[in-house]
Backbone bond lengths (Angstrom), bond angles and torsions (degrees), N, CA, C in turn:
res aa  C-N    CA-C-N  psi(-1)  N-CA   C-N-CA  omega(-1)  CA-C   N-CA-C  phi
1 X - - - 1.453 - - 1.517 109.21 -
2 X 1.342 117.41 137.45 1.454 123.48 176.35 1.523 109.27 -112.89
3 X 1.354 116.48 156.91 1.464 120.52 -178.04 1.516 109.79 -158.19
4 X 1.328 114.82 162.54 1.454 119.60 174.51 1.513 109.07 -72.43
5 X 1.328 116.77 168.88 1.460 120.64 -177.71 1.524 111.40 -58.73
6 X 1.327 116.57 -38.82 1.465 121.21 177.35 1.527 109.05 -125.16
7 X 1.335 116.83 144.47 1.469 121.18 175.14 1.532 110.01 -131.99
8 X 1.333 115.64 27.20 1.463 120.08 -176.77 1.526 111.32 -61.58
9 X 1.330 116.91 -50.77 1.470 119.83 -178.57 1.525 110.83 -70.70
10 X 1.316 116.81 -36.84 1.464 120.32 177.86 1.528 110.17 -61.86
11 X 1.331 116.74 -43.72 1.461 120.72 -178.63 1.528 111.42 -62.54
12 X 1.353 116.54 -40.46 1.465 120.15 -179.99 1.528 111.01 -65.96
13 X 1.349 115.53 -41.96 1.465 119.40 179.52 1.523 110.95 -68.28
14 X 1.342 116.01 -37.69 1.463 120.63 -179.75 1.527 110.59 -63.29
15 X 1.333 116.34 -40.28 1.464 120.21 179.22 1.529 110.59 -62.64
16 X 1.326 116.84 -40.68 1.462 120.35 178.45 1.535 110.66 -65.30
17 X 1.331 115.88 -41.91 1.466 120.09 -178.69 1.521 110.95 -64.35
18 X 1.328 117.15 -43.47 1.458 119.84 -178.65 1.526 112.38 -66.46
19 X 1.314 116.78 -24.37 1.464 119.91 179.03 1.525 111.46 -72.37
20 X 1.331 116.80 -19.20 1.467 120.28 -175.99 1.525 113.52 -114.56
21 X 1.331 117.27 -11.43 1.474 118.79 -174.28 1.526 110.52 -65.97
22 X 1.301 116.93 137.64 1.463 121.78 -179.47 1.521 110.72 -98.27
23 X 1.305 116.02 166.73 1.462 120.25 178.21 1.526 110.03 -74.59
24 X 1.320 116.32 144.34 1.460 121.14 176.87 1.534 109.39 -77.14
25 X 1.331 116.03 139.29 1.463 120.94 179.95 1.533 110.71 -80.19
26 X 1.306 115.53 134.04 1.468 120.60 178.82 1.527 108.55 -84.40
27 X 1.338 115.28 78.41 1.458 120.33 -172.99 1.530 113.60 -109.35
28 X 1.335 117.18 10.98 1.468 120.38 177.04 1.525 108.84 -113.65
29 X 1.331 116.71 148.57 1.469 121.78 -175.94 1.519 111.21 -96.72
30 X 1.338 116.26 130.46 1.461 123.04 171.51 1.534 106.70 -93.77
31 X 1.339 118.44 105.07 1.471 120.18 -175.58 1.522 113.54 -67.19
32 X 1.337 118.28 -23.94 1.465 120.16 -179.41 1.518 111.04 -69.96
33 X 1.354 117.02 -45.25 1.452 121.45 -178.79 1.522 112.35 -99.38
34 X 1.367 116.97 -4.66 1.463 122.24 -177.21 1.534 110.33 52.79
35 X 1.330 114.68 49.44 1.458 121.49 178.49 1.523 108.18 -139.63
36 X 1.313 116.28 168.60 1.453 121.06 -177.29 1.525 111.92 -99.52
37 X 1.322 115.76 153.45 1.458 121.17 176.85 1.528 108.31 -148.91
38 X 1.342 116.67 164.34 1.464 121.79 178.34 1.525 108.52 -85.29
39 X 1.332 117.88 119.53 1.453 120.15 -177.86 1.530 110.92 -83.42
40 X 1.332 116.41 178.44 1.456 121.71 -175.47 1.531 112.07 -60.40
41 X 1.332 117.00 -42.36 1.454 120.10 -179.54 1.518 112.49 -61.01
42 X 1.338 116.69 -38.59 1.458 120.75 -179.89 1.530 110.94 -69.91
43 X 1.336 117.21 -39.68 1.470 120.00 177.79 1.526 110.14 -63.59
44 X 1.337 117.11 -42.24 1.462 120.54 177.49 1.527 110.87 -62.29
45 X 1.309 117.41 -37.42 1.473 120.34 -178.16 1.519 111.13 -60.02
46 X 1.333 117.24 -48.72 1.462 119.39 -176.99 1.527 111.42 -71.90
47 X 1.359 117.05 -30.92 1.462 119.55 178.13 1.528 110.74 -67.31
48 X 1.331 116.96 -48.30 1.466 119.80 -179.26 1.524 111.61 -60.55
49 X 1.327 116.67 -42.10 1.464 120.66 -176.99 1.525 111.96 -60.86
50 X 1.343 117.10 -36.05 1.469 120.68 -178.12 1.522 112.60 -90.26
51 X 1.330 117.62 -32.65 1.460 120.40 -172.25 1.528 114.03 -87.49
52 X 1.334 118.22 -39.63 1.466 120.73 -176.10 1.532 113.25 -57.53
53 X 1.341 120.26 -43.83 1.477 119.95 -178.40 1.528 114.38 -62.24
54 X 1.336 118.79 -21.14 1.473 120.30 -179.17 1.532 111.63 -108.72
55 X 1.326 116.34 16.08 1.462 120.06 174.03 1.507 115.78 80.11
56 X 1.325 117.85 23.69 1.459 121.89 178.61 1.523 110.78 -105.40
57 X 1.310 116.53 146.88 1.462 121.61 175.60 1.527 108.58 -147.85
58 X 1.343 116.20 166.89 1.466 121.42 -176.74 1.518 109.60 -131.97
59 X 1.324 116.16 137.17 1.463 122.70 174.16 1.522 107.82 -121.41
60 X 1.336 117.14 134.95 1.453 121.89 177.01 1.524 109.36 -123.10
61 X 1.337 116.12 121.32 1.462 122.16 -175.57 1.534 110.12 -119.75
62 X 1.341 117.59 113.93 1.479 120.17 177.60 1.524 111.62 -87.17
63 X 1.324 115.65 151.67 1.461 121.94 174.57 1.522 108.78 -142.17
64 X 1.317 115.22 147.04 1.462 118.90 176.82 1.521 109.15 -76.41
65 X 1.336 115.51 147.59 1.456 121.03 179.17 1.515 110.12 -120.10
66 X 1.321 116.62 -161.72 1.475 119.02 175.53 1.525 110.28 -56.16
67 X 1.293 117.45 165.05 1.461 121.92 -175.28 1.525 111.55 -50.20
68 X 1.341 115.32 126.06 1.449 120.58 177.82 1.515 114.66 85.85
69 X 1.350 118.24 8.09 1.464 120.48 179.84 1.530 110.21 -136.40
70 X 1.321 115.07 164.17 1.459 122.06 173.01 1.520 107.58 -150.99
71 X 1.322 116.74 161.58 1.458 121.21 176.76 1.524 109.36 -123.63
72 X 1.332 115.42 154.14 1.454 121.20 176.90 1.521 107.81 -134.56
73 X 1.324 116.33 122.38 1.463 121.68 176.83 1.526 108.96 -101.76
74 X 1.320 116.01 119.35 1.465 121.94 179.26 1.526 108.26 -106.30
75 X 1.346 116.23 123.70 1.465 122.35 -176.80 1.517 110.38 -116.53
76 X 1.321 116.33 126.08 1.464 122.83 174.76 1.521 107.44 -95.23
77 X 1.339 117.27 121.06 1.464 123.13 -176.12 1.520 110.85 -112.22
78 X 1.334 115.81 148.15 1.469 121.80 171.70 1.521 108.17 -119.11
79 X 1.312 116.76 151.04 1.465 120.79 -176.56 1.524 112.50 -60.97
80 X 1.331 117.54 -17.66 1.465 121.33 177.52 1.527 111.76 -74.82
81 X 1.325 116.97 -12.98 1.452 121.42 -176.21 1.513 112.91 101.93
82 X 1.326 117.92 -8.00 1.458 120.91 177.18 1.522 109.58 -72.59
83 X 1.318 116.81 151.03 1.462 120.43 -175.95 1.521 111.59 -152.92
84 X 1.325 113.91 162.17 1.468 123.08 179.79 1.516 106.71 -146.41
85 X 1.338 118.42 132.87 1.477 119.94 -175.23 1.519 111.45 -141.19
86 X 1.313 115.24 150.04 1.455 121.99 176.00 1.521 109.53 -142.81
87 X 1.321 117.18 152.05 1.463 121.70 -177.58 1.525 110.47 -118.02
88 X 1.322 115.73 135.29 1.462 122.75 179.99 1.527 108.56 -117.79
89 X 1.332 116.81 131.97 1.460 121.26 177.78 1.524 109.64 -103.63
90 X 1.314 116.78 137.70 1.469 122.19 -175.87 1.521 109.94 -128.36
91 X 1.327 115.88 134.36 1.462 120.94 172.22 1.524 108.27 -88.04
92 X 1.309 116.34 130.03 1.457 121.19 -176.49 1.529 110.70 -83.39
93 X 1.335 115.21 139.20 1.456 119.28 176.44 1.521 110.23 -68.70
94 X 1.336 115.98 -35.09 1.461 121.68 177.05 1.522 107.84 -137.59
95 X 1.311 117.49 132.83 1.455 121.55 -179.25 1.526 110.08 -89.72
96 X 1.340 114.76 65.11 1.456 121.46 177.06 1.530 107.25 -145.50
97 X 1.343 119.53 174.34 1.463 120.51 -176.78 1.526 113.86 -54.66
98 X 1.326 117.18 -39.64 1.458 119.52 179.32 1.531 110.93 -66.19
99 X 1.337 116.52 -41.52 1.458 120.30 178.42 1.515 112.06 -64.89
100 X 1.340 116.21 -40.25 1.469 120.19 178.06 1.524 110.41 -64.28
101 X 1.351 117.02 -42.92 1.461 120.10 179.63 1.517 112.14 -62.58
102 X 1.338 116.33 -43.43 1.460 120.55 179.46 1.521 110.88 -65.80
103 X 1.344 116.42 -44.24 1.460 120.52 179.90 1.515 111.97 -64.85
104 X 1.341 117.21 -38.33 1.463 121.30 -179.96 1.525 110.91 -65.66
105 X 1.338 116.62 -44.85 1.458 119.84 179.06 1.521 111.19 -62.95
106 X 1.334 116.17 -41.56 1.464 121.64 177.46 1.532 110.31 -59.30
107 X 1.342 115.67 -49.92 1.468 120.12 -177.92 1.521 111.50 -63.93
108 X 1.325 117.31 -42.06 1.466 120.13 -179.50 1.522 111.14 -62.47
109 X 1.336 116.83 -41.72 1.465 120.59 -177.94 1.531 111.43 -66.04
110 X 1.332 116.87 -49.45 1.459 119.59 -177.19 1.526 112.43 -70.77
111 X 1.345 116.98 -39.33 1.472 119.57 179.99 1.527 110.55 -66.37
112 X 1.328 116.76 -42.02 1.463 120.76 179.65 1.527 111.04 -64.51
113 X 1.326 116.59 -45.96 1.464 120.26 179.75 1.525 111.06 -65.54
114 X 1.336 117.27 -40.48 1.457 120.44 -179.15 1.514 112.63 -67.30
115 X 1.339 117.12 -43.21 1.459 121.06 -179.03 1.526 112.14 -68.11
116 X 1.333 116.22 -39.59 1.467 120.34 -173.65 1.528 113.68 -94.42
117 X 1.325 117.50 -3.98 1.462 119.86 177.26 1.512 114.07 76.22
118 X 1.330 117.13 33.04 1.464 120.94 -178.98 1.525 110.24 -87.20
119 X 1.323 116.78 132.02 1.463 122.06 173.37 1.521 108.20 -115.77
120 X 1.327 116.80 163.44 1.461 120.78 -177.44 1.515 110.31 -113.36
121 X 1.317 115.98 151.54 1.456 121.60 175.77 1.516 109.03 -138.11
122 X 1.335 116.29 157.22 1.463 121.09 -179.25 1.521 110.12 -64.82
123 X 1.323 116.57 145.33 1.457 122.05 178.95 1.525 108.65 -132.38
124 X 1.342 116.87 114.69 1.466 119.88 177.33 1.518 111.07 -105.83
125 X 1.391 115.05 14.88 1.460 120.67 176.53 1.523 111.63 56.23
126 X 1.331 117.54 34.68 1.458 121.57 177.04 1.509 114.53 79.39
127 X 1.325 116.87 7.34 1.456 119.51 -175.73 1.527 112.29 -65.68
128 X 1.340 116.82 -38.43 1.466 119.43 -179.13 1.520 110.44 -62.77
129 X 1.340 116.51 -42.61 1.458 120.08 -179.61 1.529 111.79 -65.50
130 X 1.340 115.98 -28.61 1.463 120.56 179.82 1.524 112.03 -89.16
131 X 1.342 116.74 1.73 1.463 119.22 -179.79 1.501 113.39 75.16
132 X 1.379 115.44 24.57 1.465 118.48 -178.38 1.520 112.55 -124.32
133 X 1.350 118.13 4.70 1.459 121.62 -175.50 1.506 113.14 -72.48
134 X 1.351 113.72 -176.80 1.466 119.45 -177.86 1.518 111.46 -61.16
135 X 1.350 115.95 -40.40 1.455 119.01 -179.92 1.508 111.96 -63.46
136 X 1.342 115.36 -40.21 1.461 119.72 179.26 1.530 110.35 -66.33
137 X 1.347 115.38 -40.19 1.465 118.86 -179.09 1.522 111.17 -63.01
138 X 1.352 115.75 -39.95 1.450 118.89 179.04 1.525 111.14 -64.35
139 X 1.343 115.61 -38.97 1.461 119.92 -179.55 1.519 110.22 -65.60
140 X 1.348 116.23 -39.06 1.452 119.97 179.74 1.523 111.69 -71.23
141 X 1.351 116.16 -31.05 1.462 119.40 -176.95 1.520 112.12 -79.12
142 X 1.318 116.85 -20.03 1.460 120.20 -175.71 1.522 113.04 -57.50
143 X 1.357 120.56 -48.16 1.462 119.71 179.77 1.518 112.88 -59.24
144 X 1.342 116.24 -39.93 1.459 119.42 -179.22 1.520 110.30 -65.09
145 X 1.349 116.25 -41.28 1.455 119.63 179.58 1.518 110.94 -62.90
146 X 1.324 115.90 -36.40 1.465 119.85 -178.83 1.522 111.03 -65.48
147 X 1.326 116.91 -31.03 1.456 120.35 179.60 1.520 111.21 -70.03
148 X 1.331 116.49 -31.84 1.454 120.54 -176.95 1.517 111.52 -82.58
149 X 1.352 116.33 -45.07 1.465 120.14 -177.07 1.513 110.14 -101.67
150 X 1.326 118.69 143.59 1.467 121.39 175.94 1.518 110.17 -58.88
151 X 1.328 115.84 152.28 1.460 120.61 -176.62 1.511 112.03 -61.84
152 X 1.328 117.62 -25.23 1.467 120.65 -176.97 1.520 113.08 -86.53
153 X 1.364 116.75 -5.47 1.462 120.29 -178.72 1.519 109.42 -107.93
154 X 1.328 119.23 115.72 1.469 120.64 -178.97 1.522 111.00 -67.14
155 X 1.323 115.42 145.89 1.464 120.68 176.59 1.515 108.39 -81.02
156 X 1.320 118.13 122.15 1.459 121.66 -177.72 1.524 110.44 -89.54
157 X 1.322 115.92 125.11 1.459 121.20 177.63 1.526 108.89 -88.30
158 X 1.339 118.16 149.83 1.464 120.47 178.40 1.524 110.59 -62.62
159 X 1.322 116.05 141.45 1.463 121.26 -178.84 1.524 110.88 -96.97
160 X 1.333 115.16 153.77 1.459 120.65 175.72 1.527 108.85 -71.92
161 X 1.333 117.81 154.92 1.464 120.75 179.51 1.527 110.63 -69.71
162 X 1.348 117.76 90.15 1.464 122.50 -172.03 1.523 111.92 -59.56
163 X 1.345 117.27 -42.36 1.448 118.82 -177.16 1.522 111.31 -65.15
164 X 1.329 117.83 -35.82 1.460 121.58 177.76 1.523 110.70 -67.86
165 X 1.321 117.09 -39.27 1.468 121.08 -179.81 1.519 110.00 -63.06
166 X 1.323 117.27 -49.69 1.464 120.50 -179.25 1.525 110.88 -62.13
167 X 1.324 116.30 -44.91 1.468 120.23 -179.10 1.522 111.11 -62.55
168 X 1.331 116.44 -40.05 1.461 120.50 -179.14 1.526 111.64 -64.76
169 X 1.342 116.70 -42.73 1.469 120.57 -178.81 1.532 110.32 -69.06
170 X 1.322 117.24 -41.56 1.462 120.04 178.33 1.526 111.14 -64.08
171 X 1.330 116.30 -37.74 1.460 119.52 178.29 1.521 110.57 -67.71
172 X 1.357 116.31 -37.48 1.459 120.21 177.26 1.530 110.60 -62.63
173 X 1.334 116.58 -40.66 1.470 119.83 178.15 1.538 110.19 -58.47
174 X 1.328 116.61 -46.22 1.470 120.26 -179.75 1.522 110.61 -63.10
175 X 1.331 116.33 -38.05 1.463 120.72 -179.75 1.523 110.69 -66.42
176 X 1.336 116.83 -41.43 1.469 120.47 -179.62 1.528 111.34 -70.22
177 X 1.343 117.31 -31.08 1.462 120.01 174.17 1.527 109.46 -60.40
178 X 1.341 115.72 -45.13 1.464 120.55 -178.13 1.520 112.28 -73.03
179 X 1.345 116.77 -42.00 1.457 120.24 -173.54 1.522 113.49 -80.48
180 X 1.335 117.45 -36.15 1.463 120.79 -173.50 1.522 113.42 -108.90
181 X 1.347 117.11 -7.91 1.450 119.90 177.98 1.520 114.29 69.69
182 X 1.325 117.58 27.24 1.463 121.98 -179.75 1.528 109.35 -95.35
183 X 1.314 116.02 141.06 1.468 120.51 -179.03 1.524 110.30 -62.27
184 X 1.329 115.71 141.33 1.465 120.49 -178.59 1.530 110.83 -59.94
185 X 1.339 116.67 -36.93 1.468 119.80 -179.21 1.530 111.35 -62.02
186 X 1.335 116.43 -38.22 1.468 119.94 178.30 1.524 110.65 -65.78
187 X 1.335 116.36 -40.92 1.464 120.09 179.80 1.519 111.12 -66.14
188 X 1.319 116.58 -39.96 1.469 120.33 178.48 1.526 110.22 -63.47
189 X 1.336 116.17 -42.26 1.470 120.61 179.26 1.527 111.23 -65.35
190 X 1.352 116.70 -42.76 1.463 120.49 178.80 1.521 110.82 -66.46
191 X 1.329 116.77 -37.98 1.470 120.80 178.01 1.521 110.37 -60.59
192 X 1.322 116.75 -45.06 1.467 120.89 179.39 1.526 111.01 -63.20
193 X 1.338 115.85 -39.97 1.466 120.03 179.61 1.523 111.08 -64.37
194 X 1.349 116.46 -43.78 1.466 120.58 178.95 1.528 110.94 -65.90
195 X 1.336 116.37 -38.81 1.465 119.50 178.90 1.520 111.49 -59.73
196 X 1.318 116.28 -43.36 1.466 120.45 179.29 1.525 110.91 -66.77
197 X 1.341 116.24 -43.92 1.467 120.00 -178.21 1.527 111.68 -64.93
198 X 1.341 116.08 -46.43 1.467 120.82 -175.25 1.525 111.56 -66.44
199 X 1.329 116.77 -39.37 1.475 120.32 -176.99 1.527 112.50 -97.37
200 X 1.334 116.12 1.69 1.472 121.54 -177.82 1.534 110.43 55.11
201 X 1.333 115.30 40.19 1.452 121.62 176.56 1.518 115.48 83.35
202 X 1.348 117.54 0.63 1.468 119.38 -176.75 1.526 112.18 -70.03
203 X 1.338 116.35 -44.07 1.468 120.13 -174.78 1.522 110.12 -88.67
204 X 1.329 116.10 115.92 1.454 120.48 178.96 1.517 112.83 -81.70
205 X 1.349 117.34 -22.54 1.458 121.86 -179.97 1.523 108.94 -139.20
206 X 1.335 116.71 165.91 1.455 120.90 179.69 1.521 111.47 -60.08
207 X 1.324 116.75 -34.87 1.462 120.01 -177.89 1.529 112.09 -66.98
208 X 1.339 117.19 -14.60 1.461 120.64 179.49 1.526 112.86 -86.69
209 X 1.339 117.42 -4.28 1.464 121.00 -179.62 1.528 110.92 -74.12
210 X 1.309 115.92 146.61 1.460 120.31 169.62 1.521 108.12 -81.99
211 X 1.324 117.37 169.31 1.456 120.37 178.68 1.509 112.53 -59.56
212 X 1.336 116.86 -42.71 1.462 121.03 -179.40 1.527 110.52 -65.90
213 X 1.329 117.00 -39.78 1.469 120.64 178.81 1.528 110.64 -66.81
214 X 1.335 116.67 -37.13 1.464 120.12 178.36 1.522 110.79 -64.74
215 X 1.351 116.96 -39.76 1.461 120.32 177.17 1.523 110.68 -60.88
216 X 1.343 116.80 -45.30 1.460 120.80 179.99 1.527 110.41 -62.03
217 X 1.332 116.99 -41.34 1.460 120.12 -179.38 1.531 110.66 -65.02
218 X 1.324 116.96 -43.40 1.461 119.58 -179.47 1.522 111.39 -65.39
219 X 1.334 116.98 -40.99 1.463 120.24 177.77 1.521 110.47 -62.75
220 X 1.325 116.36 -46.22 1.457 120.50 -179.20 1.519 112.50 -65.10
221 X 1.328 117.39 -41.02 1.461 121.58 -178.87 1.525 110.73 -66.64
222 X 1.330 116.78 -41.93 1.462 120.06 179.69 1.523 110.96 -66.27
223 X 1.346 117.22 -45.65 1.468 120.72 179.91 1.531 110.32 -61.13
224 X 1.337 116.75 -40.67 1.474 120.93 179.53 1.523 110.42 -64.68
225 X 1.325 117.56 -43.87 1.457 121.62 -177.62 1.521 111.32 -66.55
226 X 1.353 117.05 -42.40 1.467 120.63 179.05 1.522 110.17 -63.24
227 X 1.342 116.43 -45.02 1.469 120.21 -179.51 1.529 110.88 -64.66
228 X 1.334 117.16 -39.99 1.478 121.03 -179.85 1.513 110.81 -66.03
229 X 1.330 116.55 -42.77 1.457 120.13 179.81 1.523 110.88 -64.39
230 X 1.356 115.96 -40.34 1.465 120.05 179.22 1.520 110.81 -65.67
231 X 1.336 116.74 -41.36 1.460 120.55 -179.44 1.518 111.29 -65.41
232 X 1.333 117.69 -40.96 1.458 121.28 -179.11 1.525 111.70 -70.50
233 X 1.345 117.03 -23.60 1.464 120.51 179.30 1.517 112.05 -83.68
234 X 1.339 117.10 -12.15 1.464 120.95 -177.83 1.525 110.34 -73.56
235 X 1.368 117.52 157.72 1.471 120.36 176.18 1.520 110.50 -57.15
236 X 1.334 117.98 144.28 1.461 122.52 -174.81 1.512 112.62 -61.31
237 X 1.348 118.15 -45.09 1.470 121.07 -177.13 1.509 108.94 -101.68
238 X 1.302 117.58 92.68 1.458 122.17 -177.13 1.508 109.65 -151.01
239 X 1.348 119.46 72.10 1.461 121.96 -174.37 1.511 114.23 -66.96
240 X 1.353 117.81 -16.19 1.462 119.21 -177.61 1.520 112.68 -91.04
241 X 1.320 117.69 -3.82 1.467 121.11 -177.77 1.524 110.02 -72.18
242 X 1.353 118.36 114.16 1.460 120.54 -176.87 1.517 113.94 -70.20
243 X 1.361 118.19 -8.11 1.451 119.96 -179.33 1.521 111.78 -107.68
244 X 1.343 119.21 6.47 1.461 121.11 179.81 1.517 108.55 -84.61
245 X 1.050 123.33 78.50 1.459 125.29 -176.41 1.528 118.22 -62.82
246 X 19.633 48.52 -106.34 2.328 58.31 -132.32 1.709 77.43 -141.13
247 X 5.081 169.74 69.44 1.504 109.19 -127.18 1.489 109.79 122.31
248 X 0.703 112.42 100.40 1.452 114.43 173.46 1.523 106.17 -58.74
249 X 1.356 116.30 117.81 1.459 118.13 -172.83 1.522 112.53 -62.16
250 X 1.318 115.83 -23.68 1.460 118.09 178.69 1.515 111.42 -65.91
251 X 1.367 118.09 -18.94 1.457 121.40 179.62 1.522 111.24 -80.27
252 X 1.334 116.33 -13.93 1.458 120.01 179.85 1.523 108.05 -129.85
253 X 1.344 118.43 67.16 1.459 121.46 -173.74 1.504 112.06 -65.56
254 X 1.334 114.93 141.47 1.449 120.82 175.81 1.517 107.33 -135.32
255 X 1.298 117.89 150.91 1.446 121.71 177.97 1.526 108.58 -74.11
256 X 1.303 118.22 129.78 1.462 120.12 178.39 1.510 109.67 -66.43
257 X 1.335 115.59 143.29 1.465 118.96 -178.84 1.520 109.89 -76.98
């Protein structure tokens, strides 16, 4: 992580921004897991709304790396001229324009959310309050299902692709080992901790996660790894540093901007 000589004013503005920043709405569809997630545009929306009023802005600069990789440097700026920056390296699923676009969008979304402290929450566009959400639909469908199936036979809901979920998370761990320099054992331990927290102890293994839970785990794991790598790269004696203390992107394709 790099920074200006002083970040006193930046730190004060950042604290104010984080006190007001809202959660990003998960309004984009992940076709691999058939679940929703917050896309890059939504993350930018909540960042601008909280950061602009206190004089903060963000610049993201991509660069090509060795074959099959790219880097993205995300810089947090304050109107005083103070700044803070970190670089994220990404392995491309495909070394072609489409792969670069997908990898760049993935890196921009996770780096921006990790640096600015953005989390995501489900968004049903007010459907639940209007009695039209997923929960309401399930309640309405229950009587019809009972007419079709005998009362003694449970209705089986479609399951998420468990093997894809486990493979995706394991691949993400390997990617974060390479990109962030974190020990695999630490990532495995953090993954287990997030799995327990996200499912409240329900899922004993990765294969027991739902698609939505897997998305949350990947977002959380990536944000944790980026923040840890940035903190470890910072100068050892820096008490004023506010940062000195989330999936294989191909599974969640987005159109490059």
